[in-house]
Backbone as JSON, one array per atom type, in Angstrom:
{
  "sequence": "MLRERREADLNALLTTCREAADLYRDEAKATRSAQTAALFRELAGRRSARADELEGAIRELGALPEGTEQDRETARRLLDRFRAELADSDEPLLLARARLEAHIEDLIDHAETDPLPEGAQRLLVRLREDVDRARGQLAKRIRADDNRG",
  "N": [[105.54, 107.28, 83.17], [107.24, 106.8, 85.41], [106.54, 108.98, 86.95], [103.85, 108.37, 87.48], [104.19, 106.07, 89.03], [105.57, 107.08, 91.25], [103.61, 108.79, 92.28], [101.63, 106.88, 92.86], [102.94, 105.34, 94.83], [103.28, 107.26, 96.9], [100.6, 107.88, 97.31], [99.67, 105.42, 98.28], [100.98, 105.35, 100.72], [99.82, 107.63, 101.88], [97.07, 106.88, 102.05], [97.29, 104.66, 103.77], [98.35, 105.86, 106.08], [96.23, 107.58, 106.75], [94.23, 105.66, 107.25], [95.44, 104.35, 109.38], [95.47, 106.39, 111.31], [92.7, 106.67, 111.76], [92.11, 104.11, 112.75], [93.68, 104.05, 115.1], [92.37, 106.11, 116.53], [89.78, 105.0, 116.88], [90.41, 102.69, 118.32], [91.48, 103.73, 120.61], [89.26, 104.38, 122.0], [88.2, 101.89, 122.46], [89.89, 100.34, 124.01], [90.7, 99.1, 127.3], [92.68, 100.07, 128.82], [94.14, 102.91, 130.19], [96.69, 103.85, 129.59], [97.28, 102.65, 127.12], [95.22, 103.74, 125.61], [95.94, 106.46, 125.68], [98.38, 106.34, 124.29], [97.46, 105.44, 121.78], [95.85, 107.63, 121.02], [97.82, 109.59, 120.77], [99.37, 108.48, 118.67], [97.45, 108.47, 116.66], [97.16, 111.2, 116.17], [99.75, 111.78, 115.24], [99.92, 110.15, 112.9], [97.87, 111.27, 111.41], [98.85, 113.87, 111.03], [101.11, 113.31, 109.48], [99.84, 112.25, 107.25], [98.57, 114.51, 106.27], [100.85, 115.95, 105.49], [101.85, 114.24, 103.52], [99.81, 114.43, 101.66], [100.2, 117.07, 100.81], [102.73, 116.76, 99.61], [102.1, 115.09, 97.47], [100.45, 116.75, 96.0], [102.34, 118.67, 95.31], [103.73, 117.27, 93.39], [102.06, 117.57, 91.33], [99.83, 116.03, 91.28], [96.68, 114.53, 92.29], [95.6, 113.73, 95.54], [94.52, 110.47, 96.6], [91.46, 108.94, 97.82], [90.26, 106.94, 100.65], [89.49, 103.41, 100.68], [86.51, 103.03, 101.48], [84.48, 101.07, 102.26], [85.93, 98.66, 102.71], [87.68, 99.53, 104.66], [85.94, 100.26, 106.74], [84.85, 97.77, 107.42], [87.16, 96.45, 108.34], [87.82, 98.02, 110.55], [85.58, 97.6, 112.21], [85.85, 94.85, 112.73], [88.33, 94.8, 114.08], [87.62, 96.33, 116.32], [85.69, 94.68, 117.49], [87.27, 92.46, 118.15], [88.89, 93.69, 120.06], [87.07, 94.23, 122.08], [86.53, 91.66, 122.98], [88.93, 90.72, 123.91], [91.16, 89.82, 126.59], [93.3, 91.33, 127.2], [95.28, 94.14, 126.04], [97.06, 93.29, 124.22], [96.51, 91.93, 121.64], [95.51, 94.1, 120.07], [97.66, 95.89, 120.21], [99.68, 94.38, 118.98], [98.58, 94.13, 116.43], [98.63, 96.81, 115.57], [101.37, 97.24, 115.63], [102.1, 95.62, 113.5], [100.85, 97.07, 111.48], [102.36, 99.44, 111.54], [104.79, 98.36, 110.69], [104.04, 97.7, 108.12], [103.65, 100.26, 107.06], [106.3, 101.09, 107.11], [107.35, 99.33, 105.18], [106.06, 100.36, 102.92], [107.27, 102.85, 102.81], [109.9, 102.06, 102.23], [109.49, 101.07, 99.65], [108.61, 103.38, 98.31], [110.89, 104.91, 98.43], [112.49, 103.86, 96.47], [112.05, 105.2, 94.18], [113.02, 108.13, 92.36], [112.58, 111.11, 94.08], [111.32, 114.44, 94.73], [113.23, 116.72, 96.76], [111.86, 117.66, 99.06], [109.86, 115.71, 99.42], [111.47, 113.5, 99.88], [112.65, 114.22, 102.36], [110.35, 114.21, 103.91], [109.71, 111.48, 103.87], [111.86, 110.5, 105.34], [111.33, 111.66, 107.85], [108.89, 110.43, 108.37], [109.68, 107.73, 108.5], [111.32, 107.83, 110.78], [109.37, 108.49, 112.64], [107.74, 106.2, 112.5], [109.55, 104.27, 113.43], [109.83, 105.18, 116.06], [107.16, 104.9, 116.94], [106.86, 102.12, 116.74], [108.62, 101.31, 118.73], [107.34, 102.41, 120.97], [104.94, 100.96, 120.93], [105.93, 98.37, 121.31], [106.94, 98.63, 123.9], [104.53, 99.02, 125.32], [103.38, 96.52, 124.83], [105.13, 94.84, 126.23], [104.64, 95.83, 128.82], [101.96, 95.1, 129.08], [102.22, 92.33, 128.96], [103.61, 91.9, 131.35], [101.7, 92.51, 133.21], [99.94, 90.44, 133.02]],
  "CA": [[105.44, 106.04, 83.92], [107.89, 107.0, 86.7], [105.71, 109.92, 87.7], [102.67, 107.65, 87.95], [104.61, 105.16, 90.1], [105.86, 107.91, 92.43], [102.32, 109.21, 92.81], [100.97, 105.69, 93.42], [103.63, 105.0, 96.07], [102.94, 108.25, 97.91], [99.17, 107.72, 97.62], [99.54, 104.24, 99.14], [101.39, 105.8, 102.06], [98.79, 108.55, 102.36], [95.89, 106.1, 102.41], [97.61, 103.84, 104.93], [98.47, 106.76, 107.24], [94.87, 108.0, 107.11], [93.57, 104.51, 107.85], [96.07, 104.12, 110.68], [94.97, 107.42, 112.23], [91.33, 106.31, 112.11], [92.16, 102.92, 113.6], [94.16, 104.45, 116.42], [91.3, 106.87, 117.21], [88.73, 104.06, 117.28], [90.9, 101.75, 119.32], [91.68, 104.47, 121.87], [87.96, 104.3, 122.68], [87.85, 100.49, 122.73], [90.79, 99.7, 124.98], [90.39, 99.29, 128.73], [93.88, 100.62, 129.46], [94.33, 104.35, 130.0], [97.99, 104.07, 128.96], [97.16, 102.28, 125.7], [94.35, 104.75, 124.99], [96.74, 107.68, 125.49], [99.34, 106.07, 123.2], [96.72, 105.39, 120.51], [95.47, 109.0, 120.66], [99.04, 110.26, 120.3], [99.73, 107.94, 117.36], [96.43, 108.94, 115.71], [97.54, 112.57, 115.81], [100.97, 111.76, 114.43], [99.63, 109.6, 111.57], [97.04, 112.27, 110.72], [99.74, 114.96, 110.62], [101.94, 112.83, 108.36], [98.95, 112.12, 106.09], [98.43, 115.87, 105.72], [102.1, 116.29, 104.81], [101.91, 113.43, 102.3], [98.87, 115.04, 100.72], [100.89, 118.23, 100.24], [103.81, 116.28, 98.73], [101.47, 114.58, 96.25], [100.01, 117.93, 95.24], [103.55, 119.29, 94.74], [104.08, 116.5, 92.2], [101.06, 117.89, 90.31], [98.81, 114.98, 91.28], [95.62, 114.66, 93.29], [95.6, 112.63, 96.5], [93.4, 109.54, 96.51], [90.7, 108.7, 99.04], [90.36, 105.59, 101.19], [88.5, 102.44, 100.25], [85.67, 103.18, 102.66], [83.82, 99.84, 102.7], [86.94, 97.75, 103.23], [88.21, 100.11, 105.89], [84.91, 100.16, 107.77], [84.79, 96.36, 107.85], [88.36, 96.14, 109.11], [87.72, 98.72, 111.83], [84.6, 96.91, 113.03], [86.44, 93.59, 113.16], [89.33, 95.1, 115.11], [86.93, 96.77, 117.53], [85.08, 93.48, 118.05], [88.36, 91.71, 118.78], [89.32, 94.43, 121.25], [86.05, 94.06, 123.11], [86.6, 90.29, 123.49], [90.27, 90.4, 124.42], [91.44, 90.01, 128.01], [94.37, 92.31, 127.3], [95.45, 94.98, 124.86], [98.12, 92.75, 123.37], [96.14, 91.74, 120.23], [95.44, 95.41, 119.41], [99.03, 96.42, 120.12], [100.4, 93.61, 117.95], [98.01, 94.49, 115.12], [99.14, 98.13, 115.2], [102.8, 97.09, 115.33], [102.15, 95.12, 112.12], [100.49, 98.19, 110.61], [103.53, 100.32, 111.46], [105.76, 97.66, 109.85], [103.55, 97.85, 106.75], [103.98, 101.64, 106.65], [107.74, 101.11, 106.82], [107.53, 98.67, 103.88], [105.64, 101.31, 101.89], [108.34, 103.86, 102.71], [110.99, 101.41, 101.5], [109.11, 101.0, 98.23], [108.56, 104.75, 97.77], [112.26, 105.43, 98.34], [113.17, 103.34, 95.28], [111.79, 106.15, 93.1], [113.56, 109.47, 92.59], [111.55, 112.03, 94.57], [111.81, 115.78, 95.05], [113.89, 116.79, 98.07], [110.86, 117.8, 100.13], [109.23, 114.4, 99.63], [112.48, 112.63, 100.51], [112.73, 114.59, 103.78], [109.12, 113.74, 104.54], [109.83, 110.03, 104.08], [112.81, 110.31, 106.44], [110.6, 111.97, 109.08], [107.88, 109.39, 108.57], [110.39, 106.52, 108.95], [111.71, 108.07, 112.17], [108.15, 108.42, 113.43], [107.34, 104.8, 112.53], [110.47, 103.6, 114.36], [109.45, 105.6, 117.41], [105.86, 104.27, 117.24], [107.07, 100.68, 116.96], [109.23, 101.2, 120.05], [106.31, 102.69, 121.96], [104.02, 99.82, 120.94], [106.66, 97.25, 121.94], [106.99, 98.92, 125.33], [103.2, 98.74, 125.86], [103.19, 95.06, 124.79], [105.88, 94.3, 127.39], [103.92, 96.2, 130.04], [100.76, 94.28, 129.12], [102.68, 90.98, 129.31], [104.0, 91.87, 132.76], [100.48, 92.56, 134.01], [99.22, 89.16, 132.91]],
  "C": [[106.04, 106.2, 85.32], [107.06, 107.92, 87.57], [104.48, 109.23, 88.28], [103.03, 106.72, 89.11], [104.92, 105.93, 91.38], [104.55, 108.34, 93.09], [101.6, 108.04, 93.48], [101.61, 105.31, 94.75], [103.27, 105.96, 97.19], [101.46, 108.17, 98.29], [98.92, 106.5, 98.5], [99.93, 104.58, 100.57], [100.34, 106.71, 102.67], [97.56, 107.78, 102.86], [96.13, 105.29, 103.67], [97.74, 104.69, 106.19], [97.09, 107.26, 107.69], [94.13, 106.87, 107.81], [94.13, 104.23, 109.24], [95.56, 105.13, 111.71], [93.55, 107.08, 112.69], [91.29, 105.1, 113.04], [92.61, 103.27, 115.01], [93.08, 105.2, 117.2], [90.22, 105.93, 117.73], [89.2, 103.17, 118.42], [91.22, 102.44, 120.65], [90.39, 104.43, 122.68], [87.64, 102.88, 123.13], [88.7, 99.85, 123.82], [90.37, 100.01, 126.41], [91.54, 99.97, 129.46], [94.02, 102.11, 129.15], [95.65, 104.64, 129.29], [97.94, 103.74, 127.46], [96.29, 103.3, 124.98], [95.13, 106.03, 124.71], [97.73, 107.51, 124.35], [98.61, 106.09, 121.86], [96.27, 106.79, 120.08], [96.67, 109.77, 120.13], [99.4, 109.79, 118.9], [98.71, 108.35, 116.3], [96.77, 110.35, 115.24], [98.76, 112.61, 114.92], [100.71, 111.22, 113.03], [98.79, 110.59, 110.77], [97.9, 113.42, 110.21], [100.61, 114.53, 109.43], [101.09, 112.66, 107.1], [98.75, 113.49, 105.44], [99.68, 116.28, 104.95], [102.24, 115.51, 103.5], [100.97, 113.99, 101.23], [99.51, 116.25, 100.03], [101.98, 117.81, 99.26], [103.23, 115.77, 97.41], [101.01, 115.74, 95.38], [101.2, 118.64, 94.6], [104.03, 118.56, 93.5], [103.1, 116.78, 91.05], [99.96, 116.85, 90.23], [97.75, 115.29, 92.33], [95.68, 113.47, 94.24], [94.35, 111.77, 96.34], [92.69, 109.44, 97.85], [90.91, 107.28, 99.53], [89.3, 104.7, 100.57], [87.56, 102.24, 101.44], [85.05, 101.87, 103.15], [84.8, 98.86, 103.34], [87.46, 98.24, 104.58], [87.2, 100.01, 107.02], [84.82, 98.74, 108.29], [85.99, 96.0, 108.72], [88.28, 96.78, 110.5], [86.71, 98.05, 112.75], [85.14, 95.59, 113.56], [87.48, 93.82, 114.26], [88.67, 95.53, 116.41], [86.28, 95.6, 118.25], [86.13, 92.64, 118.78], [88.81, 92.38, 120.08], [88.34, 94.23, 122.39], [86.14, 92.68, 123.75], [87.92, 89.96, 124.17], [90.38, 90.67, 125.92], [92.52, 91.06, 128.23], [94.42, 93.14, 126.03], [96.44, 94.39, 123.86], [97.69, 92.52, 121.92], [96.07, 93.06, 119.45], [96.84, 95.97, 119.18], [99.83, 95.7, 119.04], [99.89, 93.95, 116.55], [98.53, 95.86, 114.67], [100.63, 98.1, 114.94], [102.97, 96.55, 113.91], [101.8, 96.22, 111.13], [101.67, 99.15, 110.44], [104.61, 99.67, 110.58], [105.34, 97.77, 108.37], [103.84, 99.26, 106.21], [105.46, 101.73, 106.3], [108.05, 100.43, 105.49], [107.14, 99.61, 102.73], [106.66, 102.43, 101.71], [109.5, 103.3, 101.92], [110.7, 101.41, 100.0], [109.13, 102.39, 97.6], [109.97, 105.3, 97.58], [113.03, 104.86, 97.14], [113.0, 104.27, 94.09], [112.49, 107.47, 93.4], [112.42, 110.43, 92.96], [112.15, 113.41, 94.77], [112.35, 115.79, 96.49], [112.91, 116.88, 99.23], [110.18, 116.48, 100.45], [110.21, 113.42, 100.28], [112.6, 112.93, 102.0], [111.5, 114.12, 104.54], [109.2, 112.24, 104.82], [110.81, 109.72, 105.22], [112.11, 110.57, 107.77], [109.57, 110.9, 109.4], [108.54, 108.1, 109.07], [110.8, 106.67, 110.42], [110.5, 107.96, 113.08], [107.66, 106.98, 113.57], [108.24, 104.03, 113.5], [110.11, 103.93, 115.81], [108.14, 104.93, 117.84], [106.04, 102.79, 117.53], [107.71, 100.44, 118.33], [108.2, 101.42, 121.15], [105.31, 101.53, 122.07], [104.67, 98.62, 121.61], [106.71, 97.43, 123.45], [105.63, 98.63, 125.98], [102.91, 97.25, 125.86], [103.89, 94.43, 125.97], [105.14, 94.62, 128.69], [102.66, 95.36, 130.19], [101.09, 92.84, 129.5], [103.0, 90.87, 130.79], [102.8, 91.93, 133.69], [99.83, 91.2, 134.11], [99.91, 88.04, 133.55]]
}
């Protein structure tokens, strides 16, 4: 039971990081701001790298990583892209991604309640540090967008 819960928690993180990377990539193309596009490309790379590491951690537990829920994810990405096209500023996109990063942090909190191998624990620490950094970068872009308007 504990093993299944650990695997489920790490798979939830994996799926969310993969989805986040895809969203950041798509939104880097949709935004009108070169600075926001550059930030989104950077965050896409970081989330993709962490997803790869999570996949390895799940395999080390003797489990198989899960895939994404493709239909739901495609619909969400299209809706976000539509919103970005209609927005006068990048603030709605930036706020949505800040909420996504907060969700990743919540998933880390949940995963840390389970005893994990040392390598997985270190990965969660690195992921949390990365999320904190991303949230700071997003907040900085939101402030810059506010100052423009």
